[in-house]
ZAFI-375448 format. One record per atom (N, C-alpha, C, O, CB): residue number from 1; residue in one letter; atom name; x, y, z. Coordinates in steps of 0.05 Angstrom, whole numbers. Glycine has a CB too. Layout:
BEGIN
PT     i   aa   at       px       py       pz
PT   NUM    A   CA        X        Y        Z
...
This chain:
BEGIN
PT     i   aa   at       px       py       pz
PT     1    M    N     1112     -776     1341
PT     1    M   CA     1104     -751     1316
PT     1    M    C     1063     -750     1327
PT     1    M    O     1052     -730     1338
PT     1    M   CB     1112     -770     1267
PT     2    S    N     1054     -765     1322
PT     2    S   CA     1025     -758     1322
PT     2    S    C     1023     -752     1347
PT     2    S    O     1016     -729     1350
PT     2    S   CB     1004     -779     1313
PT     3    S    N     1026     -767     1373
PT     3    S   CA     1023     -754     1402
PT     3    S    C     1023     -723     1413
PT     3    S    O     1008     -714     1430
PT     3    S   CB     1041     -764     1414
PT     4    P    N     1039     -714     1405
PT     4    P   CA     1037     -685     1398
PT     4    P    C     1014     -670     1395
PT     4    P    O     1005     -652     1411
PT     4    P   CB     1048     -682     1377
PT     5    A    N     1000     -681     1364
PT     5    A   CA      991     -667     1342
PT     5    A    C      960     -669     1357
PT     5    A    O      942     -652     1355
PT     5    A   CB      997     -682     1307
PT     6    R    N      959     -700     1377
PT     6    R   CA      929     -705     1386
PT     6    R    C      917     -685     1403
PT     6    R    O      898     -670     1397
PT     6    R   CB      927     -731     1402
PT     7    P    N      934     -686     1433
PT     7    P   CA      925     -668     1451
PT     7    P    C      916     -636     1439
PT     7    P    O      896     -624     1448
PT     7    P   CB      947     -667     1471
PT     8    D    N      933     -626     1420
PT     8    D   CA      923     -604     1410
PT     8    D    C      898     -604     1392
PT     8    D    O      881     -585     1391
PT     8    D   CB      943     -593     1398
PT     9    S    N      897     -625     1379
PT     9    S   CA      880     -622     1367
PT     9    S    C      847     -631     1384
PT     9    S    O      825     -628     1372
PT     9    S   CB      890     -637     1344
PT    10    K    N      848     -640     1413
PT    10    K   CA      833     -644     1432
PT    10    K    C      825     -617     1436
PT    10    K    O      802     -609     1431
PT    10    K   CB      844     -659     1452
PT    11    K    N      848     -602     1447
PT    11    K   CA      842     -572     1469
PT    11    K    C      824     -559     1431
PT    11    K    O      803     -546     1434
PT    11    K   CB      889     -543     1489
PT    12    R    N      831     -563     1407
PT    12    R   CA      820     -544     1395
PT    12    R    C      788     -551     1393
PT    12    R    O      770     -534     1392
PT    12    R   CB      835     -541     1368
PT    13    Q    N      783     -580     1394
PT    13    Q   CA      759     -590     1393
PT    13    Q    C      749     -574     1407
PT    13    Q    O      737     -554     1399
PT    13    Q   CB      754     -615     1399
PT    14    R    N      753     -584     1436
PT    14    R   CA      741     -563     1464
PT    14    R    C      746     -545     1461
PT    14    R    O      738     -534     1482
PT    14    R   CB      748     -564     1490
PT    15    A    N      754     -530     1450
PT    15    A   CA      752     -495     1453
PT    15    A    C      723     -492     1430
PT    15    A    O      702     -482     1437
PT    15    A   CB      789     -474     1437
PT    16    S    N      729     -502     1404
PT    16    S   CA      717     -496     1386
PT    16    S    C      674     -502     1393
PT    16    S    O      653     -491     1389
PT    16    S   CB      735     -514     1361
PT    17    G    N      686     -530     1408
PT    17    G   CA      658     -531     1426
PT    17    G    C      643     -511     1451
PT    17    G    O      619     -507     1457
PT    17    G   CB      661     -555     1440
PT    18    K    N      668     -501     1461
PT    18    K   CA      655     -490     1475
PT    18    K    C      648     -462     1458
PT    18    K    O      624     -458     1459
PT    18    K   CB      669     -490     1501
PT    19    A    N      658     -448     1447
PT    19    A   CA      653     -429     1428
PT    19    A    C      625     -436     1413
PT    19    A    O      608     -419     1414
PT    19    A   CB      677     -428     1410
PT    20    V    N      621     -455     1403
PT    20    V   CA      594     -463     1395
PT    20    V    C      578     -456     1411
PT    20    V    O      560     -442     1405
PT    20    V   CB      590     -488     1392
PT    21    K    N      584     -470     1445
PT    21    K   CA      560     -463     1452
PT    21    K    C      555     -440     1470
PT    21    K    O      538     -440     1488
PT    21    K   CB      549     -484     1461
PT    22    L    N      571     -420     1466
PT    22    L   CA      578     -393     1480
PT    22    L    C      553     -380     1458
PT    22    L    O      532     -369     1464
PT    22    L   CB      618     -378     1479
PT    23    L    N      565     -387     1425
PT    23    L   CA      553     -379     1409
PT    23    L    C      518     -378     1407
PT    23    L    O      503     -359     1403
PT    23    L   CB      564     -391     1394
PT    24    A    N      513     -406     1413
PT    24    A   CA      481     -416     1417
PT    24    A    C      470     -400     1441
PT    24    A    O      450     -386     1438
PT    24    A   CB      479     -452     1425
PT    25    T    N      482     -403     1464
PT    25    T   CA      470     -382     1482
PT    25    T    C      465     -364     1482
PT    25    T    O      446     -356     1495
PT    25    T   CB      475     -377     1496
PT    26    A    N      488     -339     1460
PT    26    A   CA      486     -319     1463
PT    26    A    C      467     -312     1434
PT    26    A    O      465     -288     1429
PT    26    A   CB      513     -306     1470
PT    27    A    N      453     -330     1415
PT    27    A   CA      444     -326     1399
PT    27    A    C      411     -328     1414
PT    27    A    O      394     -310     1413
PT    27    A   CB      455     -341     1377
PT    28    V    N      408     -354     1428
PT    28    V   CA      384     -360     1440
PT    28    V    C      383     -328     1459
PT    28    V    O      365     -315     1450
PT    28    V   CB      385     -393     1460
PT    29    A    N      393     -320     1474
PT    29    A   CA      386     -298     1499
PT    29    A    C      383     -267     1472
PT    29    A    O      371     -247     1478
PT    29    A   CB      424     -294     1532
PT    30    A    N      394     -269     1449
PT    30    A   CA      388     -246     1431
PT    30    A    C      363     -244     1421
PT    30    A    O      350     -224     1415
PT    30    A   CB      405     -245     1409
PT    31    V    N      353     -286     1419
PT    31    V   CA      326     -277     1399
PT    31    V    C      301     -278     1427
PT    31    V    O      279     -268     1427
PT    31    V   CB      317     -307     1365
PT    32    A    N      315     -293     1450
PT    32    A   CA      289     -293     1467
PT    32    A    C      274     -269     1478
PT    32    A    O      252     -274     1487
PT    32    A   CB      294     -308     1489
PT    33    P    N      282     -247     1478
PT    33    P   CA      274     -216     1474
PT    33    P    C      249     -214     1454
PT    33    P    O      225     -209     1457
PT    33    P   CB      302     -198     1460
PT    34    V    N      262     -218     1434
PT    34    V   CA      242     -215     1409
PT    34    V    C      220     -227     1408
PT    34    V    O      198     -217     1404
PT    34    V   CB      253     -222     1386
PT    35    A    N      226     -258     1413
PT    35    A   CA      211     -270     1413
PT    35    A    C      180     -271     1436
PT    35    A    O      157     -277     1431
PT    35    A   CB      228     -287     1411
PT    36    A    N      194     -259     1466
PT    36    A   CA      185     -258     1488
PT    36    A    C      161     -225     1476
PT    36    A    O      139     -222     1488
PT    36    A   CB      214     -256     1514
PT    37    V    N      167     -214     1462
PT    37    V   CA      157     -192     1448
PT    37    V    C      134     -193     1433
PT    37    V    O      111     -188     1438
PT    37    V   CB      174     -185     1434
PT    38    D    N      148     -203     1408
PT    38    D   CA      130     -223     1385
PT    38    D    C      105     -244     1410
PT    38    D    O       81     -238     1410
PT    38    D   CB      163     -253     1363
PT    39    A    N      112     -261     1425
PT    39    A   CA       87     -265     1435
PT    39    A    C       70     -248     1452
PT    39    A    O       46     -253     1456
PT    39    A   CB       89     -284     1445
PT    40    E    N       80     -231     1461
PT    40    E   CA       64     -206     1476
PT    40    E    C       43     -202     1465
PT    40    E    O       20     -206     1471
PT    40    E   CB       76     -180     1476
PT    41    K    N       60     -185     1437
PT    41    K   CA       38     -172     1414
PT    41    K    C       14     -194     1405
PT    41    K    O       -9     -184     1401
PT    41    K   CB       57     -162     1383
PT    42    K    N       17     -219     1402
PT    42    K   CA       -1     -242     1385
PT    42    K    C      -17     -239     1419
PT    42    K    O      -40     -230     1420
PT    42    K   CB       19     -283     1369
PT    43    K    N       -8     -244     1438
PT    43    K   CA      -32     -241     1459
PT    43    K    C      -48     -221     1460
PT    43    K    O      -73     -223     1461
PT    43    K   CB      -24     -240     1482
PT    44    K    N      -33     -195     1460
PT    44    K   CA      -58     -176     1457
PT    44    K    C      -70     -171     1439
PT    44    K    O      -89     -156     1443
PT    44    K   CB      -57     -156     1463
PT    45    Q    N      -63     -180     1408
PT    45    Q   CA      -71     -183     1390
PT    45    Q    C     -105     -209     1392
PT    45    Q    O     -128     -203     1384
PT    45    Q   CB      -42     -189     1377
PT    46    E    N      -95     -234     1404
PT    46    E   CA     -117     -240     1412
PT    46    E    C     -135     -244     1427
PT    46    E    O     -155     -257     1423
PT    46    E   CB     -117     -247     1409
PT    47    K    N     -129     -230     1448
PT    47    K   CA     -147     -216     1464
PT    47    K    C     -171     -194     1454
PT    47    K    O     -187     -187     1471
PT    47    K   CB     -129     -204     1480
PT    48    A    N     -171     -185     1433
PT    48    A   CA     -185     -156     1427
PT    48    A    C     -206     -160     1427
PT    48    A    O     -211     -177     1410
PT    48    A   CB     -180     -141     1405
PT    49    P    N     -224     -152     1439
PT    49    P   CA     -257     -156     1447
PT    49    P    C     -279     -155     1414
PT    49    P    O     -286     -139     1396
PT    49    P   CB     -267     -121     1472
PT    50    V    N     -282     -184     1421
PT    50    V   CA     -310     -189     1391
PT    50    V    C     -338     -178     1401
PT    50    V    O     -340     -175     1425
PT    50    V   CB     -319     -230     1381
PT    51    S    N     -349     -174     1394
PT    51    S   CA     -377     -175     1407
PT    51    S    C     -391     -197     1398
PT    51    S    O     -386     -209     1378
PT    51    S   CB     -394     -151     1401
PT    52    R    N     -415     -203     1419
PT    52    R   CA     -427     -229     1403
PT    52    R    C     -447     -214     1384
PT    52    R    O     -465     -229     1376
PT    52    R   CB     -443     -254     1425
PT    53    T    N     -448     -195     1378
PT    53    T   CA     -470     -190     1346
PT    53    T    C     -448     -200     1329
PT    53    T    O     -450     -220     1315
PT    53    T   CB     -483     -151     1335
PT    54    R    N     -422     -184     1331
PT    54    R   CA     -401     -194     1299
PT    54    R    C     -400     -222     1299
PT    54    R    O     -406     -233     1278
PT    54    R   CB     -365     -184     1298
PT    55    Q    N     -392     -244     1325
PT    55    Q   CA     -391     -264     1328
PT    55    Q    C     -416     -284     1315
PT    55    Q    O     -413     -305     1303
PT    55    Q   CB     -388     -264     1353
PT    56    A    N     -437     -272     1319
PT    56    A   CA     -457     -276     1306
PT    56    A    C     -470     -279     1279
PT    56    A    O     -486     -296     1271
PT    56    A   CB     -464     -267     1312
PT    57    G    N     -456     -254     1264
PT    57    G   CA     -455     -247     1247
PT    57    G    C     -482     -234     1234
PT    57    G    O     -491     -240     1212
PT    57    G   CB     -444     -264     1239
PT    58    L    N     -492     -214     1254
PT    58    L   CA     -512     -202     1259
PT    58    L    C     -516     -174     1256
PT    58    L    O     -498     -160     1263
PT    58    L   CB     -516     -208     1278
PT    59    T    N     -532     -167     1249
PT    59    T   CA     -533     -129     1247
PT    59    T    C     -552     -119     1274
PT    59    T    O     -555      -95     1277
PT    59    T   CB     -553     -115     1210
PT    60    F    N     -563     -134     1291
PT    60    F   CA     -582     -134     1302
PT    60    F    C     -576     -135     1335
PT    60    F    O     -573     -158     1344
PT    60    F   CB     -597     -155     1291
PT    61    P    N     -573     -116     1352
PT    61    P   CA     -550     -120     1376
PT    61    P    C     -562     -141     1406
PT    61    P    O     -579     -143     1424
PT    61    P   CB     -542      -84     1389
PT    62    V    N     -536     -154     1394
PT    62    V   CA     -546     -179     1423
PT    62    V    C     -544     -176     1440
PT    62    V    O     -559     -188     1455
PT    62    V   CB     -537     -202     1430
PT    63    T    N     -522     -154     1452
PT    63    T   CA     -526     -147     1478
PT    63    T    C     -552     -127     1491
PT    63    T    O     -565     -128     1512
PT    63    T   CB     -501     -134     1482
PT    64    R    N     -554     -112     1471
PT    64    R   CA     -585     -105     1483
PT    64    R    C     -604     -112     1487
PT    64    R    O     -617     -104     1506
PT    64    R   CB     -596      -93     1477
PT    65    V    N     -614     -139     1466
PT    65    V   CA     -630     -149     1472
PT    65    V    C     -628     -176     1497
PT    65    V    O     -649     -186     1505
PT    65    V   CB     -638     -153     1448
PT    66    D    N     -604     -184     1506
PT    66    D   CA     -594     -201     1526
PT    66    D    C     -617     -176     1554
PT    66    D    O     -637     -182     1566
PT    66    D   CB     -547     -202     1527
PT    67    R    N     -600     -150     1554
PT    67    R   CA     -609     -134     1574
PT    67    R    C     -628     -127     1576
PT    67    R    O     -629     -114     1597
PT    67    R   CB     -601     -118     1576
PT    68    H    N     -654     -129     1563
PT    68    H   CA     -676     -123     1564
PT    68    H    C     -684     -154     1564
PT    68    H    O     -705     -154     1577
PT    68    H   CB     -686     -102     1543
PT    69    I    N     -679     -178     1557
PT    69    I   CA     -690     -201     1571
PT    69    I    C     -681     -193     1602
PT    69    I    O     -699     -187     1618
PT    69    I   CB     -676     -232     1559
PT    70    R    N     -666     -193     1607
PT    70    R   CA     -654     -196     1637
PT    70    R    C     -670     -174     1652
PT    70    R    O     -681     -184     1672
PT    70    R   CB     -618     -190     1639
PT    71    L    N     -676     -144     1648
PT    71    L   CA     -685     -128     1661
PT    71    L    C     -712     -137     1651
PT    71    L    O     -723     -116     1660
PT    71    L   CB     -674     -102     1660
PT    72    R    N     -731     -149     1641
PT    72    R   CA     -759     -147     1644
PT    72    R    C     -764     -175     1654
PT    72    R    O     -787     -182     1651
PT    72    R   CB     -775     -140     1617
PT    73    K    N     -745     -193     1668
PT    73    K   CA     -751     -212     1682
PT    73    K    C     -768     -229     1670
PT    73    K    O     -789     -229     1683
PT    73    K   CB     -758     -204     1703
PT    74    Y    N     -770     -245     1650
PT    74    Y   CA     -784     -260     1632
PT    74    Y    C     -785     -286     1642
PT    74    Y    O     -806     -298     1645
PT    74    Y   CB     -773     -260     1606
PT    75    T    N     -758     -296     1649
PT    75    T   CA     -753     -319     1664
PT    75    T    C     -723     -315     1687
PT    75    T    O     -703     -301     1684
PT    75    T   CB     -750     -344     1640
PT    76    P    N     -731     -333     1709
PT    76    P   CA     -702     -319     1722
PT    76    P    C     -677     -327     1718
PT    76    P    O     -658     -318     1731
PT    76    P   CB     -700     -319     1748
PT    77    R    N     -678     -346     1698
PT    77    R   CA     -648     -358     1675
PT    77    R    C     -641     -361     1656
PT    77    R    O     -648     -382     1646
PT    77    R   CB     -640     -374     1674
PT    78    T    N     -628     -346     1643
PT    78    T   CA     -632     -347     1613
PT    78    T    C     -595     -363     1601
PT    78    T    O     -574     -363     1614
PT    78    T   CB     -641     -306     1599
PT    79    T    N     -600     -373     1576
PT    79    T   CA     -573     -386     1570
PT    79    T    C     -556     -361     1554
PT    79    T    O     -565     -338     1553
PT    79    T   CB     -576     -417     1549
PT    80    N    N     -537     -369     1545
PT    80    N   CA     -521     -340     1531
PT    80    N    C     -533     -339     1506
PT    80    N    O     -540     -318     1495
PT    80    N   CB     -485     -340     1527
PT    81    T    N     -537     -367     1492
PT    81    T   CA     -555     -370     1463
PT    81    T    C     -580     -356     1456
PT    81    T    O     -588     -352     1433
PT    81    T   CB     -564     -398     1460
PT    82    A    N     -595     -347     1480
PT    82    A   CA     -613     -339     1477
PT    82    A    C     -622     -307     1467
PT    82    A    O     -643     -298     1458
PT    82    A   CB     -619     -347     1496
PT    83    P    N     -602     -297     1473
PT    83    P   CA     -612     -260     1461
PT    83    P    C     -598     -272     1435
PT    83    P    O     -618     -265     1421
PT    83    P   CB     -593     -220     1480
PT    84    V    N     -586     -281     1421
PT    84    V   CA     -565     -288     1401
PT    84    V    C     -590     -303     1377
PT    84    V    O     -590     -296     1353
PT    84    V   CB     -536     -314     1416
PT    85    Y    N     -606     -318     1386
PT    85    Y   CA     -624     -329     1372
PT    85    Y    C     -646     -312     1365
PT    85    Y    O     -655     -308     1343
PT    85    Y   CB     -632     -350     1384
PT    86    L    N     -652     -302     1390
PT    86    L   CA     -677     -276     1398
PT    86    L    C     -670     -257     1376
PT    86    L    O     -688     -253     1361
PT    86    L   CB     -675     -257     1435
PT    87    A    N     -648     -244     1371
PT    87    A   CA     -637     -225     1362
PT    87    A    C     -638     -229     1325
PT    87    A    O     -648     -212     1311
PT    87    A   CB     -610     -224     1377
PT    88    A    N     -630     -250     1318
PT    88    A   CA     -631     -265     1286
PT    88    A    C     -658     -266     1284
PT    88    A    O     -670     -254     1266
PT    88    A   CB     -618     -298     1281
PT    89    V    N     -670     -281     1302
PT    89    V   CA     -702     -278     1291
PT    89    V    C     -708     -244     1289
PT    89    V    O     -714     -230     1269
PT    89    V   CB     -728     -295     1315
PT    90    L    N     -705     -236     1313
PT    90    L   CA     -723     -199     1297
PT    90    L    C     -710     -189     1272
PT    90    L    O     -723     -175     1256
PT    90    L   CB     -719     -166     1319
PT    91    E    N     -677     -197     1269
PT    91    E   CA     -663     -185     1250
PT    91    E    C     -679     -195     1216
PT    91    E    O     -684     -185     1194
PT    91    E   CB     -628     -195     1256
PT    92    T    N     -681     -212     1224
PT    92    T   CA     -700     -229     1199
PT    92    T    C     -728     -224     1194
PT    92    T    O     -738     -228     1172
PT    92    T   CB     -701     -261     1204
PT    93    I    N     -741     -216     1213
PT    93    I   CA     -771     -211     1210
PT    93    I    C     -766     -180     1201
PT    93    I    O     -776     -170     1181
PT    93    I   CB     -793     -217     1241
PT    94    L    N     -754     -171     1212
PT    94    L   CA     -741     -140     1203
PT    94    L    C     -731     -137     1178
PT    94    L    O     -735     -114     1169
PT    94    L   CB     -717     -132     1218
PT    95    T    N     -721     -152     1164
PT    95    T   CA     -712     -152     1136
PT    95    T    C     -733     -158     1118
PT    95    T    O     -733     -146     1096
PT    95    T   CB     -692     -171     1132
PT    96    E    N     -752     -176     1123
PT    96    E   CA     -773     -181     1111
PT    96    E    C     -794     -162     1113
PT    96    E    O     -809     -160     1094
PT    96    E   CB     -780     -204     1118
PT    97    I    N     -797     -151     1129
PT    97    I   CA     -817     -118     1130
PT    97    I    C     -801      -99     1109
PT    97    I    O     -808      -86     1089
PT    97    I   CB     -818      -97     1168
PT    98    I    N     -791     -102     1115
PT    98    I   CA     -770      -73     1097
PT    98    I    C     -762      -82     1072
PT    98    I    O     -757      -63     1057
PT    98    I   CB     -737      -62     1113
PT    99    S    N     -759     -107     1060
PT    99    S   CA     -764     -112     1036
PT    99    S    C     -789     -106     1023
PT    99    S    O     -791      -97     1000
PT    99    S   CB     -760     -133     1034
PT   100    A    N     -811     -113     1040
PT   100    A   CA     -829     -114     1032
PT   100    A    C     -848      -82     1027
PT   100    A    O     -865      -77     1011
PT   100    A   CB     -838     -135     1047
PT   101    A    N     -838      -67     1045
PT   101    A   CA     -848      -35     1048
PT   101    A    C     -831      -17     1026
PT   101    A    O     -836        6     1020
PT   101    A   CB     -840      -22     1082
PT   102    A    N     -809      -34     1016
PT   102    A   CA     -792      -26      995
PT   102    A    C     -805      -27      970
PT   102    A    O     -806       -9      953
PT   102    A   CB     -769      -41      994
PT   103    A    N     -815      -54      969
PT   103    A   CA     -814      -61      943
PT   103    A    C     -852      -40      934
PT   103    A    O     -859      -39      910
PT   103    A   CB     -811     -105      941
PT   104    V    N     -872      -26      962
PT   104    V   CA     -888      -22      955
PT   104    V    C     -880       15      949
PT   104    V    O     -893       31      935
PT   104    V   CB     -910      -36      973
PT   105    A    N     -861       18      960
PT   105    A   CA     -846       41      954
PT   105    A    C     -840       48      924
PT   105    A    O     -851       64      909
PT   105    A   CB     -821       38      968
PT   106    R    N     -818       27      920
PT   106    R   CA     -825       28      884
PT   106    R    C     -842       23      865
PT   106    R    O     -838       31      842
PT   106    R   CB     -815       17      873
PT   107    D    N     -868        7      873
PT   107    D   CA     -888        9      865
PT   107    D    C     -904       29      857
PT   107    D    O     -915       31      835
PT   107    D   CB     -896        1      876
PT   108    N    N     -904       48      883
PT   108    N   CA     -912       81      873
PT   108    N    C     -894       95      867
PT   108    N    O     -896      117      879
PT   108    N   CB     -926       99      890
PT   109    K    N     -865       93      847
PT   109    K   CA     -847      113      846
PT   109    K    C     -841      123      869
PT   109    K    O     -832      146      869
PT   109    K   CB     -854      131      831
PT   110    R    N     -842      116      880
PT   110    R   CA     -826      137      911
PT   110    R    C     -792      123      926
PT   110    R    O     -788       99      925
PT   110    R   CB     -857      133      949
PT   111    S    N     -774      141      935
PT   111    S   CA     -751      134      937
PT   111    S    C     -752      132      984
PT   111    S    O     -734      124      999
PT   111    S   CB     -729      164      914
PT   112    R    N     -777      140      990
PT   112    R   CA     -772      140     1020
PT   112    R    C     -803      125     1030
PT   112    R    O     -827      130     1027
PT   112    R   CB     -766      176     1034
PT   113    I    N     -787      102     1045
PT   113    I   CA     -807       90     1060
PT   113    I    C     -824       96     1084
PT   113    I    O     -817       94     1107
PT   113    I   CB     -798       76     1066
PT   114    T    N     -851      105     1075
PT   114    T   CA     -861      114     1097
PT   114    T    C     -880       93     1116
PT   114    T    O     -877       70     1109
PT   114    T   CB     -876      138     1088
PT   115    P    N     -898       96     1136
PT   115    P   CA     -907       82     1154
PT   115    P    C     -927       69     1128
PT   115    P    O     -921       46     1122
PT   115    P   CB     -918       98     1183
PT   116    L    N     -949       79     1113
PT   116    L   CA     -973       71     1090
PT   116    L    C     -955       46     1084
PT   116    L    O     -962       25     1095
PT   116    L   CB     -982       97     1058
PT   117    H    N     -932       45     1066
PT   117    H   CA     -912       34     1057
PT   117    H    C     -914        0     1067
PT   117    H    O     -922      -21     1056
PT   117    H   CB     -886       51     1066
PT   118    I    N     -902        7     1097
PT   118    I   CA     -900      -12     1115
PT   118    I    C     -925      -25     1120
PT   118    I    O     -925      -50     1118
PT   118    I   CB     -889       -2     1137
PT   119    G    N     -949      -13     1127
PT   119    G   CA     -972      -33     1125
PT   119    G    C     -987      -49     1103
PT   119    G    O    -1001      -69     1104
PT   119    G   CB     -987      -21     1134
PT   120    K    N     -979      -31     1083
PT   120    K   CA     -991      -42     1054
PT   120    K    C     -973      -68     1053
PT   120    K    O     -983      -90     1049
PT   120    K   CB     -987      -19     1023
PT   121    G    N     -941      -65     1058
PT   121    G   CA     -929      -90     1052
PT   121    G    C     -930     -111     1065
PT   121    G    O     -924     -132     1052
PT   121    G   CB     -909      -88     1051
PT   122    V    N     -939     -113     1097
PT   122    V   CA     -946     -133     1112
PT   122    V    C     -971     -135     1100
PT   122    V    O     -976     -159     1095
PT   122    V   CB     -944     -131     1142
PT   123    R    N     -986     -124     1095
PT   123    R   CA    -1012     -135     1086
PT   123    R    C    -1005     -162     1058
PT   123    R    O    -1009     -186     1057
PT   123    R   CB    -1032     -103     1074
PT   124    Q    N     -995     -144     1040
PT   124    Q   CA     -985     -153     1013
PT   124    Q    C     -971     -187     1017
PT   124    Q    O     -974     -202      998
PT   124    Q   CB     -959     -126     1001
PT   125    E    N     -957     -196     1040
PT   125    E   CA     -943     -217     1040
PT   125    E    C     -961     -229     1055
PT   125    E    O     -979     -218     1067
PT   125    E   CB     -916     -216     1048
PT   126    A    N     -955     -256     1054
PT   126    A   CA     -982     -274     1066
PT   126    A    C     -970     -281     1092
PT   126    A    O     -984     -282     1112
PT   126    A   CB     -993     -306     1046
PT   127    A    N     -943     -286     1094
PT   127    A   CA     -925     -291     1119
PT   127    A    C     -926     -275     1144
PT   127    A    O     -923     -284     1167
PT   127    A   CB     -901     -289     1111
PT   128    L    N     -931     -246     1133
PT   128    L   CA     -921     -230     1149
PT   128    L    C     -950     -219     1161
PT   128    L    O     -951     -211     1184
PT   128    L   CB     -899     -209     1135
PT   129    N    N     -971     -219     1145
PT   129    N   CA    -1001     -210     1136
PT   129    N    C    -1011     -227     1164
PT   129    N    O    -1022     -218     1184
PT   129    N   CB    -1015     -223     1099
PT   130    L    N    -1004     -264     1156
PT   130    L   CA    -1010     -277     1181
PT   130    L    C     -995     -272     1208
PT   130    L    O    -1008     -276     1229
PT   130    L   CB    -1008     -303     1176
PT   131    L    N     -972     -264     1211
PT   131    L   CA     -955     -256     1235
PT   131    L    C     -965     -232     1258
PT   131    L    O     -967     -232     1283
PT   131    L   CB     -927     -246     1221
PT   132    I    N     -973     -209     1232
PT   132    I   CA     -972     -177     1246
PT   132    I    C     -994     -174     1225
PT   132    I    O     -993     -149     1228
PT   132    I   CB     -939     -154     1245
PT   133    G    N    -1008     -175     1212
PT   133    G   CA    -1030     -158     1196
PT   133    G    C    -1052     -158     1215
PT   133    G    O    -1068     -167     1199
PT   133    G   CB    -1040     -170     1165
PT   134    D    N    -1064     -156     1233
PT   134    D   CA    -1080     -150     1250
PT   134    D    C    -1064     -129     1269
PT   134    D    O    -1078     -119     1288
PT   134    D   CB    -1092     -174     1262
PT   135    S    N    -1044     -123     1268
PT   135    S   CA    -1037     -102     1291
PT   135    S    C    -1044      -75     1273
PT   135    S    O    -1041      -76     1248
PT   135    S   CB    -1001     -104     1306
PT   136    I    N    -1050      -58     1284
PT   136    I   CA    -1049      -33     1287
PT   136    I    C    -1027      -13     1283
PT   136    I    O    -1014      -10     1303
PT   136    I   CB    -1056      -31     1306
PT   137    H    N    -1019        1     1262
PT   137    H   CA     -991       16     1285
PT   137    H    C    -1001       54     1266
PT   137    H    O    -1016       61     1248
PT   137    H   CB     -936       -4     1273
PT   138    Q    N     -983       66     1284
PT   138    Q   CA     -999       94     1281
PT   138    Q    C     -983      106     1248
PT   138    Q    O     -959      106     1244
PT   138    Q   CB     -991      121     1315
PT   139    D    N     -998      112     1234
PT   139    D   CA     -999      132     1209
PT   139    D    C     -996      116     1184
PT   139    D    O     -982      122     1165
PT   139    D   CB     -975      155     1210
PT   140    G    N    -1005      102     1185
PT   140    G   CA    -1010       70     1154
PT   140    G    C    -1012       48     1159
PT   140    G    O     -995       32     1153
PT   140    G   CB     -986       61     1133
PT   141    S    N    -1035       42     1173
PT   141    S   CA    -1046        7     1178
PT   141    S    C    -1055       16     1163
PT   141    S    O    -1046       10     1141
PT   141    S   CB    -1061      -11     1201
PT   142    V    N    -1086       40     1164
PT   142    V   CA    -1111       42     1160
PT   142    V    C    -1116       37     1129
PT   142    V    O    -1106       56     1117
PT   142    V   CB    -1120       68     1171
PT   143    L    N    -1127       20     1113
PT   143    L   CA    -1132       19     1084
PT   143    L    C    -1164       35     1080
PT   143    L    O    -1185       30     1092
PT   143    L   CB    -1132      -17     1073
PT   144    P    N    -1159       51     1064
PT   144    P   CA    -1188       63     1056
PT   144    P    C    -1211       41     1064
PT   144    P    O    -1208       17     1069
PT   144    P   CB    -1191       68     1020
PT   145    P    N    -1234       56     1066
PT   145    P   CA    -1258       27     1054
PT   145    P    C    -1265       29     1037
PT   145    P    O    -1269       50     1024
PT   145    P   CB    -1283       20     1064
PT   146    V    N    -1270        0     1029
PT   146    V   CA    -1287       -4     1002
PT   146    V    C    -1313        7      999
PT   146    V    O    -1329        6     1018
PT   146    V   CB    -1292      -32      997
PT   147    P    N    -1317       15      980
PT   147    P   CA    -1353       16      975
PT   147    P    C    -1372       -8      987
PT   147    P    O    -1355      -26      988
PT   147    P   CB    -1360       14      938
PT   148    A    N    -1390      -17      994
PT   148    A   CA    -1410      -35      992
PT   148    A    C    -1413      -42      966
PT   148    A    O    -1415      -66      960
PT   148    A   CB    -1432      -26     1003
PT   149    R    N    -1413      -22      949
PT   149    R   CA    -1422      -37      917
PT   149    R    C    -1405      -52      900
PT   149    R    O    -1409      -68      881
PT   149    R   CB    -1431      -18      897
PT   150    L    N    -1372      -37      916
PT   150    L   CA    -1363      -50      902
PT   150    L    C    -1350      -70      914
PT   150    L    O    -1333      -83      901
PT   150    L   CB    -1353      -38      889
PT   151    A    N    -1355      -75      933
PT   151    A   CA    -1353     -103      953
PT   151    A    C    -1368     -132      941
PT   151    A    O    -1357     -154      937
PT   151    A   CB    -1370      -95      986
PT   152    A    N    -1401     -125      935
PT   152    A   CA    -1417     -142      925
PT   152    A    C    -1398     -155      899
PT   152    A    O    -1393     -179      897
PT   152    A   CB    -1446     -126      917
PT   153    Y    N    -1390     -135      880
PT   153    Y   CA    -1380     -150      855
PT   153    Y    C    -1354     -164      854
PT   153    Y    O    -1345     -173      833
PT   153    Y   CB    -1379     -133      834
PT   154    T    N    -1339     -169      883
PT   154    T   CA    -1320     -177      892
PT   154    T    C    -1323     -214      900
PT   154    T    O    -1315     -236      897
PT   154    T   CB    -1313     -157      913
PT   155    K    N    -1343     -196      914
PT   155    K   CA    -1354     -228      924
PT   155    K    C    -1370     -248      900
PT   155    K    O    -1368     -273      901
PT   155    K   CB    -1380     -222      952
PT   156    E    N    -1384     -234      881
PT   156    E   CA    -1399     -255      853
PT   156    E    C    -1383     -274      846
PT   156    E    O    -1390     -290      828
PT   156    E   CB    -1405     -241      824
């Protein structure tokens, strides 16, 4: 009695095993193209170019600084980080100059920064005056002369 039922159940198990394998293969085949498309999209998204300026978190153009370093030929070889560092330094100095000039313009109740404000701002800040105080730039760095009789009072 039990012997005829066994071969039949084994056939069902084999058949169900084949069906599971077929279903699994079909599922993998159906998912594989979708996964391949997703992988291609991720690669395209990952390969989106990011500028060196954005990577460094700067607003001063790193590529332009690099180009000028190479064109001027200050040195035969430069590292990749040299223009990034130089752009960061230039950006910091420029930020300091503009903030000093903005303070002078605000003191004079002006909304626009003029070259005169830049010159006065540079002379008022000690670090900037030490760095570029002796320079003369167009339309603004010449201060009015102090009369000799007033200068005598300041020396005493």
